[in-house]
C-alpha positions, 0 to 999 in steps of 0.5 A: 509177311502179311496179317494172313502170315502169308508171305513172298513164298506162301504160308510162312508156317507151311512153307518157309523159304527153304529157311532164307526168311530165317536168315538174311541170304541163308539158306538151310542147304541141301534138305532130306527132300532135296535128296531124295527126289535126286534120288528118285531121279537117278533110280528112274534114269537108272531103271529106263537104261535097264528096261532099253538093255532087257528089251534091245537084249532079250525080248525083241531077238524073241520076237523075231 
């Protein structure tokens, strides 16, 4: 860490390297943010697949 509080990962107060600078070589594991980002990705994929299903089964046949 330099004199301005910067580490290799950025500002130590804002981005503490995901906890890796607390104990050498150990992170915090899966955090709430990691879980929420994974949920967001899975929800987006499920929504996309459902919209494709609606298009194929209902909207496209009705346009013909």
